[in-house]
ChimeraX commands (.cxc) that place a marker at each C-alpha (Angstrom):
marker #1 position -14.18,26.54,67.13 radius 0.5
marker #1 position -16.80,23.81,66.89 radius 0.5
marker #1 position -17.42,21.81,63.72 radius 0.5
marker #1 position -21.06,22.94,63.83 radius 0.5
marker #1 position -19.88,26.53,63.30 radius 0.5
marker #1 position -18.47,25.49,59.93 radius 0.5
marker #1 position -21.89,24.13,58.93 radius 0.5
marker #1 position -23.71,27.41,59.56 radius 0.5
marker #1 position -23.84,28.84,56.01 radius 0.5
marker #1 position -25.28,25.57,54.65 radius 0.5
marker #1 position -27.09,24.25,57.72 radius 0.5
marker #1 position -30.57,24.34,56.17 radius 0.5
marker #1 position -29.39,22.51,53.07 radius 0.5
marker #1 position -27.67,19.83,55.16 radius 0.5
marker #1 position -30.99,19.20,56.92 radius 0.5
marker #1 position -32.51,18.58,53.47 radius 0.5
marker #1 position -29.69,16.14,52.71 radius 0.5
marker #1 position -30.52,14.24,55.91 radius 0.5
marker #1 position -34.18,14.14,54.88 radius 0.5
marker #1 position -33.21,12.73,51.48 radius 0.5
marker #1 position -31.13,10.01,53.13 radius 0.5
marker #1 position -34.03,9.04,55.41 radius 0.5
marker #1 position -36.42,8.98,52.45 radius 0.5
marker #1 position -34.10,6.71,50.47 radius 0.5
marker #1 position -33.78,4.30,53.41 radius 0.5
marker #1 position -37.56,4.15,53.87 radius 0.5
marker #1 position -38.11,3.37,50.18 radius 0.5
marker #1 position -35.82,0.34,50.00 radius 0.5
marker #1 position -37.28,-2.86,48.58 radius 0.5
marker #1 position -37.38,-4.87,51.83 radius 0.5
marker #1 position -37.73,-4.14,55.53 radius 0.5
marker #1 position -34.50,-6.04,56.13 radius 0.5
marker #1 position -32.55,-3.66,53.88 radius 0.5
marker #1 position -34.21,-0.70,55.58 radius 0.5
marker #1 position -33.17,-2.07,58.98 radius 0.5
marker #1 position -29.53,-2.65,57.99 radius 0.5
marker #1 position -28.89,0.49,55.98 radius 0.5
marker #1 position -31.04,2.63,58.27 radius 0.5
marker #1 position -28.87,1.49,61.19 radius 0.5
marker #1 position -25.71,2.63,59.42 radius 0.5
marker #1 position -27.08,6.11,58.74 radius 0.5
marker #1 position -27.96,6.53,62.40 radius 0.5
marker #1 position -24.25,6.32,63.25 radius 0.5
marker #1 position -23.14,9.95,63.77 radius 0.5
marker #1 position -20.99,11.40,60.99 radius 0.5
marker #1 position -19.59,14.77,59.97 radius 0.5
marker #1 position -21.24,14.76,56.50 radius 0.5
marker #1 position -18.01,16.35,55.34 radius 0.5
marker #1 position -18.41,15.75,51.60 radius 0.5
marker #1 position -21.93,17.21,51.40 radius 0.5
marker #1 position -20.71,20.16,53.46 radius 0.5
marker #1 position -17.77,20.70,51.11 radius 0.5
marker #1 position -19.99,20.57,48.04 radius 0.5
marker #1 position -22.57,23.01,49.43 radius 0.5
marker #1 position -19.94,25.45,50.70 radius 0.5
marker #1 position -18.19,25.33,47.31 radius 0.5
marker #1 position -21.47,26.10,45.56 radius 0.5
marker #1 position -22.15,29.02,47.89 radius 0.5
marker #1 position -18.62,30.32,47.36 radius 0.5
marker #1 position -19.47,30.77,43.68 radius 0.5
marker #1 position -23.01,32.08,43.99 radius 0.5
marker #1 position -25.11,32.33,47.14 radius 0.5
marker #1 position -28.48,33.04,45.53 radius 0.5
marker #1 position -28.96,30.06,43.27 radius 0.5
marker #1 position -32.30,29.33,41.59 radius 0.5
marker #1 position -34.45,26.70,43.28 radius 0.5
marker #1 position -33.83,24.14,40.53 radius 0.5
marker #1 position -30.03,24.38,40.94 radius 0.5
marker #1 position -30.31,24.29,44.72 radius 0.5
marker #1 position -32.42,21.12,44.53 radius 0.5
marker #1 position -29.88,19.62,42.14 radius 0.5
marker #1 position -27.09,20.37,44.62 radius 0.5
marker #1 position -29.06,18.74,47.47 radius 0.5
marker #1 position -29.42,15.57,45.38 radius 0.5
marker #1 position -25.73,15.71,44.44 radius 0.5
marker #1 position -24.69,16.13,48.08 radius 0.5
marker #1 position -26.93,13.20,49.03 radius 0.5
marker #1 position -25.30,11.04,46.35 radius 0.5
marker #1 position -21.86,11.95,47.69 radius 0.5
marker #1 position -22.81,10.89,51.22 radius 0.5
marker #1 position -24.22,7.61,49.93 radius 0.5
marker #1 position -21.04,6.93,47.98 radius 0.5
marker #1 position -18.86,7.74,50.99 radius 0.5
marker #1 position -21.04,5.57,53.24 radius 0.5
marker #1 position -20.75,2.60,50.89 radius 0.5
marker #1 position -16.96,2.91,50.95 radius 0.5
marker #1 position -16.97,3.02,54.77 radius 0.5
marker #1 position -19.10,-0.12,55.01 radius 0.5
marker #1 position -16.63,-1.94,52.76 radius 0.5
marker #1 position -13.64,-0.45,54.62 radius 0.5
marker #1 position -14.93,-1.83,57.91 radius 0.5
marker #1 position -15.02,-5.30,56.36 radius 0.5
marker #1 position -11.54,-4.96,54.85 radius 0.5
marker #1 position -10.07,-3.70,58.13 radius 0.5
marker #1 position -12.13,-6.06,60.31 radius 0.5
marker #1 position -13.28,-3.07,62.36 radius 0.5
marker #1 position -15.96,-3.66,64.97 radius 0.5
marker #1 position -16.75,-0.08,65.99 radius 0.5
marker #1 position -17.43,3.12,64.05 radius 0.5
marker #1 position -17.78,6.29,66.12 radius 0.5
marker #1 position -18.67,4.22,69.16 radius 0.5
marker #1 position -21.33,2.13,67.41 radius 0.5
marker #1 position -21.04,-1.47,66.22 radius 0.5
marker #1 position -20.19,-1.79,62.52 radius 0.5
marker #1 position -22.47,-3.64,60.10 radius 0.5
marker #1 position -19.96,-6.47,59.75 radius 0.5
marker #1 position -19.89,-6.87,63.54 radius 0.5
marker #1 position -23.69,-7.00,63.76 radius 0.5
marker #1 position -24.58,-8.91,60.60 radius 0.5
marker #1 position -21.36,-10.55,59.42 radius 0.5
marker #1 position -19.06,-9.81,56.48 radius 0.5
marker #1 position -21.29,-11.24,53.75 radius 0.5
marker #1 position -24.29,-9.10,54.65 radius 0.5
marker #1 position -22.09,-6.03,55.19 radius 0.5
marker #1 position -20.47,-6.36,51.75 radius 0.5
marker #1 position -23.87,-6.76,50.10 radius 0.5
marker #1 position -25.24,-3.80,52.06 radius 0.5
marker #1 position -22.31,-1.71,50.84 radius 0.5
marker #1 position -23.09,-2.79,47.28 radius 0.5
marker #1 position -26.70,-1.66,47.72 radius 0.5
marker #1 position -25.60,1.72,49.06 radius 0.5
marker #1 position -23.23,2.11,46.10 radius 0.5
marker #1 position -26.13,1.41,43.74 radius 0.5
marker #1 position -28.22,4.03,45.55 radius 0.5
marker #1 position -25.34,6.49,45.28 radius 0.5
marker #1 position -24.86,5.98,41.56 radius 0.5
marker #1 position -28.60,6.18,40.92 radius 0.5
marker #1 position -28.88,9.43,42.90 radius 0.5
marker #1 position -25.85,10.96,41.18 radius 0.5
marker #1 position -26.99,9.87,37.71 radius 0.5
marker #1 position -30.40,11.46,38.31 radius 0.5
marker #1 position -28.96,14.71,39.63 radius 0.5
marker #1 position -26.02,15.34,37.29 radius 0.5
marker #1 position -25.80,16.07,33.57 radius 0.5
marker #1 position -24.23,13.24,31.59 radius 0.5
marker #1 position -20.98,15.19,31.17 radius 0.5
marker #1 position -20.11,14.52,34.83 radius 0.5
marker #1 position -20.53,10.74,34.67 radius 0.5
marker #1 position -16.92,10.05,33.70 radius 0.5
marker #1 position -15.66,12.06,36.68 radius 0.5
marker #1 position -17.65,9.84,39.06 radius 0.5
marker #1 position -16.53,6.67,37.27 radius 0.5
marker #1 position -12.86,7.67,37.48 radius 0.5
marker #1 position -13.25,8.67,41.13 radius 0.5
marker #1 position -14.67,5.25,42.04 radius 0.5
marker #1 position -11.91,3.49,40.12 radius 0.5
marker #1 position -9.23,5.55,41.88 radius 0.5
marker #1 position -10.70,4.87,45.32 radius 0.5
marker #1 position -10.70,1.11,44.71 radius 0.5
marker #1 position -7.22,1.15,43.16 radius 0.5
marker #1 position -5.84,3.06,46.16 radius 0.5
marker #1 position -7.25,0.45,48.55 radius 0.5
marker #1 position -5.64,-2.32,46.47 radius 0.5
marker #1 position -2.28,-0.55,46.44 radius 0.5
marker #1 position -2.47,-0.10,50.21 radius 0.5
marker #1 position -3.24,-3.80,50.68 radius 0.5
marker #1 position -0.21,-4.75,48.57 radius 0.5
marker #1 position 2.26,-2.42,50.34 radius 0.5
marker #1 position 2.95,-3.22,53.97 radius 0.5
marker #1 position 5.78,-0.67,54.06 radius 0.5
marker #1 position 5.04,1.87,51.32 radius 0.5
marker #1 position 7.42,4.63,50.30 radius 0.5
marker #1 position 6.45,8.22,51.01 radius 0.5
marker #1 position 5.43,8.65,47.35 radius 0.5
marker #1 position 3.23,5.54,47.42 radius 0.5
marker #1 position 1.64,6.60,50.73 radius 0.5
marker #1 position 0.74,10.03,49.34 radius 0.5
marker #1 position -0.69,8.44,46.19 radius 0.5
marker #1 position -2.78,6.11,48.35 radius 0.5
marker #1 position -4.32,8.89,50.43 radius 0.5
marker #1 position -4.86,10.97,47.32 radius 0.5
marker #1 position -6.85,8.14,45.75 radius 0.5
marker #1 position -8.64,7.07,48.95 radius 0.5
marker #1 position -9.64,10.47,50.29 radius 0.5
marker #1 position -8.35,13.60,48.58 radius 0.5
marker #1 position -9.77,13.03,45.10 radius 0.5
marker #1 position -13.23,12.49,46.57 radius 0.5
marker #1 position -13.10,15.83,48.38 radius 0.5
marker #1 position -11.72,17.49,45.27 radius 0.5
marker #1 position -14.54,16.14,43.09 radius 0.5
marker #1 position -17.12,17.17,45.71 radius 0.5
marker #1 position -15.89,20.77,45.45 radius 0.5
marker #1 position -15.31,20.77,41.70 radius 0.5
marker #1 position -18.70,19.51,40.53 radius 0.5
marker #1 position -20.66,21.66,42.98 radius 0.5
marker #1 position -18.79,24.77,41.85 radius 0.5
marker #1 position -19.37,23.86,38.22 radius 0.5
marker #1 position -23.11,23.36,38.77 radius 0.5
marker #1 position -23.20,26.82,40.35 radius 0.5
marker #1 position -21.75,28.51,37.28 radius 0.5
marker #1 position -18.07,28.76,38.20 radius 0.5
marker #1 position -15.51,29.80,35.61 radius 0.5
marker #1 position -12.80,27.35,34.56 radius 0.5
marker #1 position -10.27,29.22,36.71 radius 0.5
marker #1 position -12.59,29.10,39.73 radius 0.5
marker #1 position -13.19,25.37,39.22 radius 0.5
marker #1 position -9.43,24.74,39.09 radius 0.5
marker #1 position -8.90,26.67,42.34 radius 0.5
marker #1 position -11.70,24.98,44.27 radius 0.5
marker #1 position -10.55,21.60,42.94 radius 0.5
marker #1 position -7.04,22.39,44.21 radius 0.5
marker #1 position -8.51,23.36,47.57 radius 0.5
marker #1 position -10.37,20.07,47.89 radius 0.5
marker #1 position -7.39,17.95,46.90 radius 0.5
marker #1 position -5.00,19.54,49.39 radius 0.5
marker #1 position -7.62,19.63,52.14 radius 0.5
marker #1 position -8.15,15.91,51.59 radius 0.5
marker #1 position -4.45,15.09,51.82 radius 0.5
marker #1 position -4.13,17.17,55.01 radius 0.5
marker #1 position -7.22,15.50,56.46 radius 0.5
marker #1 position -5.99,11.96,55.82 radius 0.5
marker #1 position -2.50,12.65,57.17 radius 0.5
marker #1 position -4.01,14.06,60.37 radius 0.5
marker #1 position -6.46,11.17,60.61 radius 0.5
marker #1 position -3.66,8.63,60.23 radius 0.5
marker #1 position -1.52,10.47,62.79 radius 0.5
marker #1 position -4.35,10.48,65.33 radius 0.5
marker #1 position -5.06,6.78,64.73 radius 0.5
marker #1 position -1.33,5.99,64.76 radius 0.5
marker #1 position -1.70,4.49,61.28 radius 0.5
marker #1 position 1.33,6.33,59.86 radius 0.5
marker #1 position 4.10,3.98,58.81 radius 0.5
marker #1 position 7.17,4.71,60.95 radius 0.5
marker #1 position 9.51,4.58,57.95 radius 0.5
marker #1 position 7.81,7.56,56.28 radius 0.5
marker #1 position 8.58,10.29,58.81 radius 0.5
marker #1 position 5.23,11.95,58.04 radius 0.5
marker #1 position 3.63,14.12,60.73 radius 0.5
marker #1 position 1.17,16.93,61.39 radius 0.5
marker #1 position 3.76,19.31,59.92 radius 0.5
marker #1 position 3.20,17.71,56.52 radius 0.5
marker #1 position -0.55,18.10,56.95 radius 0.5
marker #1 position -0.06,21.81,57.66 radius 0.5
marker #1 position 1.87,22.25,54.41 radius 0.5
marker #1 position -1.06,20.84,52.43 radius 0.5
marker #1 position -3.53,22.79,54.54 radius 0.5
marker #1 position -1.70,26.03,53.77 radius 0.5
marker #1 position -1.88,25.24,50.04 radius 0.5
marker #1 position -5.62,24.62,50.39 radius 0.5
marker #1 position -6.19,27.98,52.07 radius 0.5
marker #1 position -4.02,29.77,49.49 radius 0.5
marker #1 position -6.22,28.30,46.74 radius 0.5
marker #1 position -9.13,30.38,48.05 radius 0.5
marker #1 position -7.26,33.69,47.90 radius 0.5
marker #1 position -8.87,34.91,44.67 radius 0.5
marker #1 position -12.45,34.34,45.86 radius 0.5
marker #1 position -14.43,37.19,47.40 radius 0.5
marker #1 position -14.81,37.18,51.17 radius 0.5
marker #1 position -18.01,35.50,52.31 radius 0.5
marker #1 position -19.37,33.23,55.03 radius 0.5
marker #1 position -18.74,30.29,52.69 radius 0.5
marker #1 position -15.09,31.19,52.20 radius 0.5
marker #1 position -14.65,31.68,55.94 radius 0.5
marker #1 position -16.11,28.23,56.63 radius 0.5
marker #1 position -13.86,26.59,54.04 radius 0.5
marker #1 position -10.81,28.23,55.65 radius 0.5
marker #1 position -12.01,27.33,59.15 radius 0.5
marker #1 position -12.49,23.74,58.02 radius 0.5
marker #1 position -8.80,23.49,57.18 radius 0.5
marker #1 position -7.83,24.97,60.55 radius 0.5
marker #1 position -10.25,22.65,62.35 radius 0.5
marker #1 position -8.70,19.61,60.68 radius 0.5
marker #1 position -5.18,20.74,61.54 radius 0.5
marker #1 position -5.93,21.50,65.17 radius 0.5
marker #1 position -8.16,18.76,66.49 radius 0.5
marker #1 position -7.90,15.05,67.17 radius 0.5
marker #1 position -10.29,12.98,65.09 radius 0.5
marker link #1:1,2 radius 0.2
marker link #1:2,3 radius 0.2
marker link #1:3,4 radius 0.2
marker link #1:4,5 radius 0.2
marker link #1:5,6 radius 0.2
marker link #1:6,7 radius 0.2
marker link #1:7,8 radius 0.2
marker link #1:8,9 radius 0.2
marker link #1:9,10 radius 0.2
marker link #1:10,11 radius 0.2
marker link #1:11,12 radius 0.2
marker link #1:12,13 radius 0.2
marker link #1:13,14 radius 0.2
marker link #1:14,15 radius 0.2
marker link #1:15,16 radius 0.2
marker link #1:16,17 radius 0.2
marker link #1:17,18 radius 0.2
marker link #1:18,19 radius 0.2
marker link #1:19,20 radius 0.2
marker link #1:20,21 radius 0.2
marker link #1:21,22 radius 0.2
marker link #1:22,23 radius 0.2
marker link #1:23,24 radius 0.2
marker link #1:24,25 radius 0.2
marker link #1:25,26 radius 0.2
marker link #1:26,27 radius 0.2
marker link #1:27,28 radius 0.2
marker link #1:28,29 radius 0.2
marker link #1:29,30 radius 0.2
marker link #1:30,31 radius 0.2
marker link #1:31,32 radius 0.2
marker link #1:32,33 radius 0.2
marker link #1:33,34 radius 0.2
marker link #1:34,35 radius 0.2
marker link #1:35,36 radius 0.2
marker link #1:36,37 radius 0.2
marker link #1:37,38 radius 0.2
marker link #1:38,39 radius 0.2
marker link #1:39,40 radius 0.2
marker link #1:40,41 radius 0.2
marker link #1:41,42 radius 0.2
marker link #1:42,43 radius 0.2
marker link #1:43,44 radius 0.2
marker link #1:44,45 radius 0.2
marker link #1:45,46 radius 0.2
marker link #1:46,47 radius 0.2
marker link #1:47,48 radius 0.2
marker link #1:48,49 radius 0.2
marker link #1:49,50 radius 0.2
marker link #1:50,51 radius 0.2
marker link #1:51,52 radius 0.2
marker link #1:52,53 radius 0.2
marker link #1:53,54 radius 0.2
marker link #1:54,55 radius 0.2
marker link #1:55,56 radius 0.2
marker link #1:56,57 radius 0.2
marker link #1:57,58 radius 0.2
marker link #1:58,59 radius 0.2
marker link #1:59,60 radius 0.2
marker link #1:60,61 radius 0.2
marker link #1:61,62 radius 0.2
marker link #1:62,63 radius 0.2
marker link #1:63,64 radius 0.2
marker link #1:64,65 radius 0.2
marker link #1:65,66 radius 0.2
marker link #1:66,67 radius 0.2
marker link #1:67,68 radius 0.2
marker link #1:68,69 radius 0.2
marker link #1:69,70 radius 0.2
marker link #1:70,71 radius 0.2
marker link #1:71,72 radius 0.2
marker link #1:72,73 radius 0.2
marker link #1:73,74 radius 0.2
marker link #1:74,75 radius 0.2
marker link #1:75,76 radius 0.2
marker link #1:76,77 radius 0.2
marker link #1:77,78 radius 0.2
marker link #1:78,79 radius 0.2
marker link #1:79,80 radius 0.2
marker link #1:80,81 radius 0.2
marker link #1:81,82 radius 0.2
marker link #1:82,83 radius 0.2
marker link #1:83,84 radius 0.2
marker link #1:84,85 radius 0.2
marker link #1:85,86 radius 0.2
marker link #1:86,87 radius 0.2
marker link #1:87,88 radius 0.2
marker link #1:88,89 radius 0.2
marker link #1:89,90 radius 0.2
marker link #1:90,91 radius 0.2
marker link #1:91,92 radius 0.2
marker link #1:92,93 radius 0.2
marker link #1:93,94 radius 0.2
marker link #1:94,95 radius 0.2
marker link #1:95,96 radius 0.2
marker link #1:96,97 radius 0.2
marker link #1:97,98 radius 0.2
marker link #1:98,99 radius 0.2
marker link #1:99,100 radius 0.2
marker link #1:100,101 radius 0.2
marker link #1:101,102 radius 0.2
marker link #1:102,103 radius 0.2
marker link #1:103,104 radius 0.2
marker link #1:104,105 radius 0.2
marker link #1:105,106 radius 0.2
marker link #1:106,107 radius 0.2
marker link #1:107,108 radius 0.2
marker link #1:108,109 radius 0.2
marker link #1:109,110 radius 0.2
marker link #1:110,111 radius 0.2
marker link #1:111,112 radius 0.2
marker link #1:112,113 radius 0.2
marker link #1:113,114 radius 0.2
marker link #1:114,115 radius 0.2
marker link #1:115,116 radius 0.2
marker link #1:116,117 radius 0.2
marker link #1:117,118 radius 0.2
marker link #1:118,119 radius 0.2
marker link #1:119,120 radius 0.2
marker link #1:120,121 radius 0.2
marker link #1:121,122 radius 0.2
marker link #1:122,123 radius 0.2
marker link #1:123,124 radius 0.2
marker link #1:124,125 radius 0.2
marker link #1:125,126 radius 0.2
marker link #1:126,127 radius 0.2
marker link #1:127,128 radius 0.2
marker link #1:128,129 radius 0.2
marker link #1:129,130 radius 0.2
marker link #1:130,131 radius 0.2
marker link #1:131,132 radius 0.2
marker link #1:132,133 radius 0.2
marker link #1:133,134 radius 0.2
marker link #1:134,135 radius 0.2
marker link #1:135,136 radius 0.2
marker link #1:136,137 radius 0.2
marker link #1:137,138 radius 0.2
marker link #1:138,139 radius 0.2
marker link #1:139,140 radius 0.2
marker link #1:140,141 radius 0.2
marker link #1:141,142 radius 0.2
marker link #1:142,143 radius 0.2
marker link #1:143,144 radius 0.2
marker link #1:144,145 radius 0.2
marker link #1:145,146 radius 0.2
marker link #1:146,147 radius 0.2
marker link #1:147,148 radius 0.2
marker link #1:148,149 radius 0.2
marker link #1:149,150 radius 0.2
marker link #1:150,151 radius 0.2
marker link #1:151,152 radius 0.2
marker link #1:152,153 radius 0.2
marker link #1:153,154 radius 0.2
marker link #1:154,155 radius 0.2
marker link #1:155,156 radius 0.2
marker link #1:156,157 radius 0.2
marker link #1:157,158 radius 0.2
marker link #1:158,159 radius 0.2
marker link #1:159,160 radius 0.2
marker link #1:160,161 radius 0.2
marker link #1:161,162 radius 0.2
marker link #1:162,163 radius 0.2
marker link #1:163,164 radius 0.2
marker link #1:164,165 radius 0.2
marker link #1:165,166 radius 0.2
marker link #1:166,167 radius 0.2
marker link #1:167,168 radius 0.2
marker link #1:168,169 radius 0.2
marker link #1:169,170 radius 0.2
marker link #1:170,171 radius 0.2
marker link #1:171,172 radius 0.2
marker link #1:172,173 radius 0.2
marker link #1:173,174 radius 0.2
marker link #1:174,175 radius 0.2
marker link #1:175,176 radius 0.2
marker link #1:176,177 radius 0.2
marker link #1:177,178 radius 0.2
marker link #1:178,179 radius 0.2
marker link #1:179,180 radius 0.2
marker link #1:180,181 radius 0.2
marker link #1:181,182 radius 0.2
marker link #1:182,183 radius 0.2
marker link #1:183,184 radius 0.2
marker link #1:184,185 radius 0.2
marker link #1:185,186 radius 0.2
marker link #1:186,187 radius 0.2
marker link #1:187,188 radius 0.2
marker link #1:188,189 radius 0.2
marker link #1:189,190 radius 0.2
marker link #1:190,191 radius 0.2
marker link #1:191,192 radius 0.2
marker link #1:192,193 radius 0.2
marker link #1:193,194 radius 0.2
marker link #1:194,195 radius 0.2
marker link #1:195,196 radius 0.2
marker link #1:196,197 radius 0.2
marker link #1:197,198 radius 0.2
marker link #1:198,199 radius 0.2
marker link #1:199,200 radius 0.2
marker link #1:200,201 radius 0.2
marker link #1:201,202 radius 0.2
marker link #1:202,203 radius 0.2
marker link #1:203,204 radius 0.2
marker link #1:204,205 radius 0.2
marker link #1:205,206 radius 0.2
marker link #1:206,207 radius 0.2
marker link #1:207,208 radius 0.2
marker link #1:208,209 radius 0.2
marker link #1:209,210 radius 0.2
marker link #1:210,211 radius 0.2
marker link #1:211,212 radius 0.2
marker link #1:212,213 radius 0.2
marker link #1:213,214 radius 0.2
marker link #1:214,215 radius 0.2
marker link #1:215,216 radius 0.2
marker link #1:216,217 radius 0.2
marker link #1:217,218 radius 0.2
marker link #1:218,219 radius 0.2
marker link #1:219,220 radius 0.2
marker link #1:220,221 radius 0.2
marker link #1:221,222 radius 0.2
marker link #1:222,223 radius 0.2
marker link #1:223,224 radius 0.2
marker link #1:224,225 radius 0.2
marker link #1:225,226 radius 0.2
marker link #1:226,227 radius 0.2
marker link #1:227,228 radius 0.2
marker link #1:228,229 radius 0.2
marker link #1:229,230 radius 0.2
marker link #1:230,231 radius 0.2
marker link #1:231,232 radius 0.2
marker link #1:232,233 radius 0.2
marker link #1:233,234 radius 0.2
marker link #1:234,235 radius 0.2
marker link #1:235,236 radius 0.2
marker link #1:236,237 radius 0.2
marker link #1:237,238 radius 0.2
marker link #1:238,239 radius 0.2
marker link #1:239,240 radius 0.2
marker link #1:240,241 radius 0.2
marker link #1:241,242 radius 0.2
marker link #1:242,243 radius 0.2
marker link #1:243,244 radius 0.2
marker link #1:244,245 radius 0.2
marker link #1:245,246 radius 0.2
marker link #1:246,247 radius 0.2
marker link #1:247,248 radius 0.2
marker link #1:248,249 radius 0.2
marker link #1:249,250 radius 0.2
marker link #1:250,251 radius 0.2
marker link #1:251,252 radius 0.2
marker link #1:252,253 radius 0.2
marker link #1:253,254 radius 0.2
marker link #1:254,255 radius 0.2
marker link #1:255,256 radius 0.2
marker link #1:256,257 radius 0.2
marker link #1:257,258 radius 0.2
marker link #1:258,259 radius 0.2
marker link #1:259,260 radius 0.2
marker link #1:260,261 radius 0.2
marker link #1:261,262 radius 0.2
marker link #1:262,263 radius 0.2
marker link #1:263,264 radius 0.2
marker link #1:264,265 radius 0.2
marker link #1:265,266 radius 0.2
marker link #1:266,267 radius 0.2
view
């Protein structure tokens, strides 16, 4: 199974997300900003969070009105901007020089410019999300950002974390973001409270499984924790079980296949 197969049900919408990202880069206030941020978005990425949000929306209702579909495109774009900003800052924190085979912003332009570029992308993310979401969702985004930053701080303070601390770190760094991506998209598509809870549970456990596998592949797992791909499978199984009550559809199949892809491939 190829990752592109998972995209299929939302492929057209993901193209629109890419167009939105290009438009945002072109409309930046200076050519220098366009050069720097445009470079980052040319680095290949999976666009996992937009994919999760669009699949979650389709899982609830696959014939949404144009206005809701446009809202979801903007939301998915905001998610990718927010994720990108966090990656730019992560590369500075970790002193990384390559991202998916391409030089990082901090390698090309230095840490100061990279941090400021990340700040700009965060501002673009929050602006896009604020313009696409009803006010009732603002607190969810605020709490998500706070949790992501807090998790990075906790990781920096714990050279040898306990298993509990490690799981809390990856929950805050990765899993909550995926959970929120699923939850808000489902809500915008008219999901019931029970459906929202289930898709939120899916995203959270998928995110934990993803980060464990990612750390295992990068050999970033602390040796004292005894955490392996078997742990990732446990969370992956919970994620798949969360989808049990939803009707069969191409969207559901892709969400299940996404879990299996994560569990069975090196990142």
